[in-house]
N, C-alpha and C positions, 0 to 999 in steps of 0.2 A: 714817498705818499707824493711832493710836488712833480718832480716825470711823470709817473700816472697819470694824477692829474689834468697835466699838460696833454698827453699823450687821450683822454679820453674832449679833451674840447678841441682838438683838433676832426675828431674823428664829428665832433657837432657844426665844426667852421667847413666840414665836408658834403654835409648832410645835410644840412638844414633847409634845402629842398623841400625833402620828403617828407620831415618833422617837426618843417615850422611854417615853412609858406604854403606848401600844397593846404596842409589845412586850416590857414588861415582864413588862405580863396575858399576850400571847401566849405565855412564855416560863412563866410560872407554869401557867397552864394543862395548859402541854401536859409536866413536870414532873410536876405532883399525877399525873397519867394514870399515865402511864410509874412511876412507884413504886407509885403502885395495879395495877395491873398485874403489877409487879415479883413483889412483899411477896401479894399476893391469888396468882398461877398456878403452876401444877404444879413441885412440887419435882423434879420426869425429864426427864430429853431424851435421845431419843431419837437421835442424829445421829454416825456416824464422825467422828472426831477428823480425819479424814486430808480431814473435807468444808471445819476450821473453818481459815483462814489465824488469823498467831500471831498473842498479846496485839496489839505494837505497830504492827507491818500495821495490823491488826483498828481500834487505837482513830485513826491515822497517819487513812483514810479518814473514819470517820463526823467530826473537827475539817474536812480536807476538803472532806467532805456538809455540816458546818455551813453553811462560810463559803460556798456555792450558794447554803444554801435562804436566807439572807440573806438575796445578794447579789441575789436573783430579788425577794424583801418592797422591798428600800433601791430597783430600776429602776423598781416599780412605787405606789409612794408618790410616789419622785421627779418623778414622769409626770404624779401628781396636786397635786404639789407647785404644780410651773413652770408648772403650768396654768393656777392661782388664783393666787398670789403675789404675780405681774406685775402683775397687775389688782385688787390685792385692794384698793388705796387711796385706789380708787374708791370701793369704796361704803363705809369704812366712814368718811368725806369727812377721811384723816388727808394722801391730798395735800396738801389744803391744807395743815399745818402743815412736814410734807416741804419743800414746795416757800418754805417762811419762813427753812428753815436756809440755812447755808454749805453745803449739799452738794448737788453736780451730781445729773439725775436720772440721768448716769453711772456714778454713784459709786451710787446704791442702788439699780441694776436687777444693777448688777455685785458687791455685798453680797449677793444675795438669789443670782446665777447658782454665786458662791466660796462658799455657804453650802449646797451639797449636796456638795462635792468637800473641805469642812473638816470641819465642826461634827456634821454630819449621817449624814457618814461613817464618822463614829471615833466614834460613839453605835454606829452597824449592831457595827462592826466586836470594841467589847467587848461586845454581845449575843451574840457569832461566839461570839465566848472564852468567855465565861458560860458559853455551848449545850454548850463542849465538855467546861470544870469539868464540868456536871454529866453530860455521858457518858460521863466517868471513873467520877464515884460511881455513877452505874447498872453498870458496867461488874463493884467489886469486892463490886456486892450482888449483882450475877447471878453474877459469884464462888466465890460464899459460900455460894448454892444449887446452881451446878451444875460440878463438880470437870474437866469436858469443858470448859472456855470458862476463860480466865483474866482476867485484868489485867493492868497492863501495873507494874516501879515506879513508884514515885512519882519520881526518880530522870528515869529516862524515859522515863516520860511532861510531865511536867516539858516539858524538852529537843523531844520534840515537839508540844509547845504551843507554844514558844516558837518552833522554827520552821514551823508552820504557824502561827504566826499571819503571821508576817511574808511568809509567803509566801500569805496570804488578802487582809489586806493589800495587798499589790500590787496583788491582781489587780481586787480590791475596782476599786482606785482608778482602776486603768488601764482595767475596765471603764464604767467612772462619762465617763471621756475620750472611751471610740469611743465611749455613743452621746449624746456630748455635745448633735451637731446634732437630734437627736428630741426632749431638752430643750428647747434655743434655736430649736424649729418652734411647739412648742403655747406657751411662752413668751409669743413673739412674736404667735403670733395671739391671746391673750389679749389682750394691752393695743389689738388692735382690733377685736374680741368678745368680748370676754371670756369668759360660760364659756360661751360657742359655740367657741372653743377644740377643747377635748376631739373634737368629733365633725366639727368642719374636717379637724384636726391629720391623724385617718382619711379624712376621704370627700375630703381633696384630694389626695392622693397614692392615695388607690384609685381615683378617678374614670380620673388620668393613667393607670397601671396601664390601667384598662377600656380604657382605648382603643388603648394600644396595643396590646391582644390584638385588637384591633378589628381593626385597621388589616392586621398580624402577617396572620391567615385571610384577608383578603379578596387575599395577596402581594400585596403594596407591596414587602414588601424590606427595611424598613430597621429590620426587626427591634424587640426589647422594652430599648432600652438600660435606661432610667430603671429597668422591674421588674429587670432586670436590678442596675442598683447597686442599687438599696437588697434586695434578697433576699442583694448582697453583701453589707451594709453590717449586717443583724438578722443575719447569720448570723456575727456576733462576726468576731474577727481574726488566735484563736490555734485550733493544729489539738488539741480537745478530749483524742484516739489517745492522742495519748504520755505527758497528765496523768494519763488513765486507767489505762494501762500504771505509771505509776511507780508510783502511791500504793495498787495494791495490788500494789507487789511483786514485779513482775516485768520487772523494771530498776533499774539500779546510780546509787547517786549520791542516789536520797528528795526526800532537798522542795528542798535545793539545787537538784539535776536540774533537779524540775519550774516555781522558779522560776529559771532557766535558760532552757528549755522556752518559757514565758508572752514571757518576753525579747524570745527569737530569733526569735516566730513572729509577735510582732507588727508588723501591715500603717502600720507608723512616718507613711507619706507620706497614705497616708490619715487614720490618724490626725493625722494636721496638719492635713491640709484640713478634716478635721469641723472642729478647732479652731478656722480663723481664720472657716468661718460661723459657727459658736456666735459669736464676737468683736462681726462683725457684725452677726448681728440683733440683737445686745444694746447694743451704738452706737446703729442706726436705731427699737430700741424705744425709747428714753431718745434719742435727736430727738423722736421722733413728741409723746409725755408732755412737749417740756419748749419744743415749736413748737405744740398741738394742742391739749392737754388743758388749761384753766385747770382743773378737779375742778369 
């Protein structure tokens, strides 16, 4: 366990630029722009009060939106992380060092795979929560300028942050598990083709989908099973309509019901299949490193 923890920490120190420094700069820039707009904006606001949701619902929506935006950031950055990390040791000659250590290639690659759903995940959860705190501060400033717009009380804001924070963290975690096959696919290709893994990870399934489409045009009668399957995977595993309804206050239960819907609507069999595929890819990649790569 200590060895695995050390390997995951190594991944953090080598990639903290993408998961710590870049989000910090991004959040700081957005905060400065928003604060500048609030402080220098027009003090008048011509908007009927009936068109503005309650402050509690408005803040709840803001927290959910924060997690959704940071989720998109995490998925994109992790895609490039896995496309690079599985072959990075070969570029900087670190593979010789790791092969001299009493740690197997499987453990080294497993640590790289687990880093995405442990330390990197929690860093992004932290930034989502910091964004929500900044949003609350912005709401206080706006409410001071425009009496028509209010901000929830501190106790209500903290309670909403705690509830939505739990929901958002669970959503991010399940989202990463759902897209584990995609990450494993590009990571496995990187062991074979290094930096060419990114275009190949798109070109190979794209070619297969195109061939299926051409066969369907010719009337072969086989349909497009691979294209349909990939489409279902990329659509996600939860029903977003119910989640949006809860976020804007059109259903009872609030964040608790939202968490229940996420767990209920998750396609658990497909989740399991994807995780098995990811585990097999990591194992095969470790065997290739062990048997074929001499650094």
